C-alpha positions as CSV (number, residue, x, y, z in Angstrom):
1,M,15.7,82.5,-21.2
2,L,17.8,83.1,-24.3
3,E,20.5,80.7,-23.3
4,E,18.0,78.0,-22.4
5,V,16.3,78.4,-25.8
6,R,19.8,78.4,-27.4
7,A,20.5,75.0,-25.9
8,R,17.1,73.6,-27.0
9,A,17.3,75.0,-30.5
10,R,20.7,73.6,-31.2
11,T,19.4,70.0,-30.8
12,Y,17.3,70.5,-33.9
13,F,20.5,70.8,-36.1
14,A,22.2,67.5,-35.3
15,D,21.9,66.3,-38.9
16,A,21.4,69.6,-40.7
17,A,22.8,70.3,-44.1
18,P,25.9,72.6,-44.2
19,A,24.0,75.5,-45.7
20,H,21.4,75.6,-42.9
21,D,23.4,74.2,-39.9
22,W,23.9,75.7,-36.5
23,H,26.8,77.7,-37.9
24,H,24.3,79.4,-40.1
25,V,22.2,80.3,-37.1
26,Q,25.3,81.8,-35.4
27,R,26.1,83.9,-38.4
28,V,22.5,85.2,-38.6
29,E,22.7,86.1,-35.0
30,A,25.9,88.1,-35.6
31,N,24.2,89.9,-38.5
32,A,21.1,90.6,-36.4
33,E,23.3,92.1,-33.6
34,T,25.0,94.3,-36.2
35,L,21.7,95.5,-37.6
36,V,20.2,96.2,-34.2
37,A,23.2,98.2,-33.1
38,R,22.9,100.4,-36.2
39,L,19.1,101.0,-36.1
40,D,17.8,104.4,-35.0
41,E,14.5,102.9,-34.0
42,P,13.9,100.9,-30.8
43,V,13.7,97.2,-31.4
44,D,12.9,94.3,-29.0
45,E,16.2,92.5,-28.9
46,T,14.8,89.6,-26.9
47,V,12.2,88.9,-29.7
48,V,14.9,89.2,-32.4
49,G,17.3,86.9,-30.5
50,L,14.8,84.2,-29.8
51,A,13.5,84.3,-33.4
52,V,17.0,84.0,-34.8
53,L,17.8,81.0,-32.7
54,L,14.5,79.3,-33.7
55,H,14.0,80.4,-37.3
56,D,15.4,77.3,-38.9
57,I,14.6,74.5,-36.4
58,G,12.4,72.9,-39.0
59,R,14.8,73.1,-41.9
60,A,16.3,69.6,-41.5
61,R,12.9,68.1,-41.3
62,E,11.8,69.8,-44.5
63,D,15.0,68.7,-46.2
64,R,14.2,65.1,-45.2
65,G,10.7,65.5,-46.7
66,E,8.9,65.2,-43.4
67,I,7.2,68.6,-43.6
68,D,6.3,71.0,-46.4
69,D,7.3,74.4,-44.9
70,H,9.9,74.7,-42.2
71,A,8.8,78.3,-41.4
72,T,5.2,77.4,-40.6
73,W,6.2,74.2,-38.7
74,G,9.0,76.1,-37.0
75,A,6.7,78.8,-35.7
76,R,4.5,76.3,-34.1
77,E,7.4,74.3,-32.6
78,A,8.9,77.6,-31.4
79,G,5.7,78.3,-29.5
80,R,5.9,75.0,-27.7
81,I,9.6,75.6,-26.8
82,L,8.9,79.1,-25.6
83,R,5.9,78.1,-23.5
84,N,8.1,75.4,-21.8
85,V,10.6,78.1,-20.8
86,G,7.9,80.5,-19.5
87,A,7.8,83.1,-22.3
88,S,4.7,85.3,-22.4
89,E,2.1,84.8,-25.1
90,S,2.9,88.2,-26.5
91,T,6.5,87.2,-26.9
92,I,5.6,83.9,-28.4
93,D,3.3,85.5,-31.0
94,R,5.9,88.1,-32.0
95,V,8.6,85.4,-32.3
96,A,6.3,83.1,-34.3
97,H,5.6,86.0,-36.7
98,C,9.3,86.6,-37.3
99,I,9.8,82.9,-38.1
100,R,6.9,82.7,-40.4
101,A,8.0,85.8,-42.3
102,H,11.7,85.0,-42.6
103,R,11.4,82.6,-45.5
104,F,12.2,84.0,-49.0
105,S,10.1,81.7,-51.1
106,T,6.8,81.9,-49.2
107,G,6.2,85.6,-49.9
108,A,5.2,86.3,-46.3
109,E,5.9,89.9,-45.4
110,P,7.3,91.0,-42.0
111,E,4.8,93.2,-40.2
112,T,7.1,94.3,-37.3
113,L,10.6,95.8,-37.2
114,E,11.8,92.7,-35.3
115,A,10.6,90.5,-38.2
116,E,12.3,92.8,-40.7
117,V,15.6,92.5,-38.8
118,V,15.4,88.7,-38.7
119,S,14.6,88.4,-42.4
120,D,17.4,90.8,-43.3
121,A,19.9,89.0,-41.1
122,D,19.0,85.7,-42.6
123,N,19.2,87.0,-46.2
124,L,22.5,88.6,-45.6
125,D,24.0,85.2,-44.9
126,A,23.2,84.2,-48.5
127,L,25.3,87.0,-49.9
128,G,29.1,87.7,-50.0
129,A,31.8,85.1,-49.5
130,V,29.7,83.1,-47.1
131,G,26.8,83.2,-49.5
132,I,28.9,81.8,-52.3
133,A,30.1,79.0,-50.1
134,R,26.6,78.1,-49.0
135,T,25.3,78.1,-52.6
136,F,27.8,75.5,-53.7
137,A,27.4,73.5,-50.5
138,H,23.7,73.3,-51.0
139,G,24.1,72.3,-54.6
140,A,26.6,69.6,-53.8
141,R,24.2,68.0,-51.3
142,Y,21.3,67.8,-53.8
143,G,23.3,67.1,-56.9
144,S,22.8,70.5,-58.6
145,P,25.4,71.2,-61.3
146,I,27.9,74.0,-60.8
147,Y,27.5,75.3,-64.3
148,D,26.0,74.3,-67.7
149,S,26.7,76.3,-70.8
150,A,23.7,74.8,-72.4
151,V,21.4,76.5,-69.8
152,P,22.3,80.2,-69.6
153,P,20.4,82.1,-66.9
154,A,18.3,84.0,-69.5
155,E,16.9,80.7,-70.8
156,D,16.4,79.1,-67.4
157,D,12.7,79.0,-66.7
158,S,13.1,77.6,-63.2
159,S,12.5,79.8,-60.2
160,A,15.7,79.0,-58.3
161,G,18.0,78.1,-61.2
162,R,18.9,74.7,-62.7
163,T,22.6,75.2,-61.8
164,R,24.4,76.9,-59.0
165,Y,25.7,79.6,-61.4
166,N,22.1,80.3,-62.5
167,H,21.0,80.4,-58.8
168,F,23.2,83.4,-58.2
169,H,21.6,85.3,-61.1
170,K,18.0,84.1,-60.3
171,K,17.9,84.5,-56.6
172,I,21.0,85.6,-54.7
173,L,21.7,88.8,-56.6
174,A,18.0,89.8,-56.1
175,L,18.4,89.7,-52.3
176,P,19.4,93.4,-51.8
177,E,16.1,94.4,-53.2
178,R,14.4,92.3,-50.5
179,M,16.1,94.0,-47.6
180,Y,13.7,95.9,-45.4
181,T,16.1,98.1,-43.3
182,D,18.5,100.7,-44.7
183,E,21.3,99.2,-42.6
184,A,20.8,95.7,-44.2
185,R,20.5,97.2,-47.7
186,A,23.9,98.9,-47.4
187,M,25.5,95.6,-46.2
188,A,23.7,93.6,-48.9
189,D,24.8,96.0,-51.7
190,E,28.5,95.5,-50.6
191,R,28.1,91.7,-50.4
192,A,26.3,91.5,-53.7
193,A,29.1,93.5,-55.3
194,F,31.5,90.8,-54.2
195,V,29.3,88.1,-55.7
196,R,29.2,89.9,-59.0
197,E,32.9,90.3,-59.0
198,Y,33.2,86.5,-58.3
199,L,30.8,85.7,-61.2
200,E,32.8,88.0,-63.6
201,R,35.9,86.0,-62.8
202,F,33.9,82.7,-63.1
203,D,32.8,83.8,-66.6
204,R,36.4,84.6,-67.6
205,E,37.7,81.2,-66.4
206,V,34.9,79.3,-68.1
207,R,36.0,81.0,-71.4
208,G,39.6,79.9,-70.6
209,E,40.8,83.5,-70.2
210,R,42.4,83.0,-66.8
């Protein structure tokens, strides 16, 4: 079932933006596998695997303005896909919950360990070296400035940051606090430290010091 769903899920990413393309799904899958291997509690790996493959199938549609919330739409579409491959209603319900709860901005809270793992694995991909690359790739696609000295983070009243630099301070560096599992929190702290180190050098270069 997993490989059949993988093949179907991939078709939804044909025109996806770089920050949320199929490579993102593959990295989230690797993060999830690492977390599952380190957990002391039992976790349904099938539910986690299916949810990871399907969690962003609606992202490209949202980016095109066709839907409002890719997590809500994706949960419904995932149900259709999973029914077509013969998944049980219990599995469908649990996967759908993982997809609805993975999105940072909706405030939906995971109610199962599987949903926590999927959320953590997804958020980990927004941190570290990959997270830096994704932040700038996303900004380039939508015309967000890299940096603006006239809009420091402390004076930026937007939720996600008016520049990519501010986005790191407003959202990315807050991600470790949103991790649900101890294993993900440890990984997130290390990746966030790398982001802070990068921003410190960024600040020095902006000042012409390096």
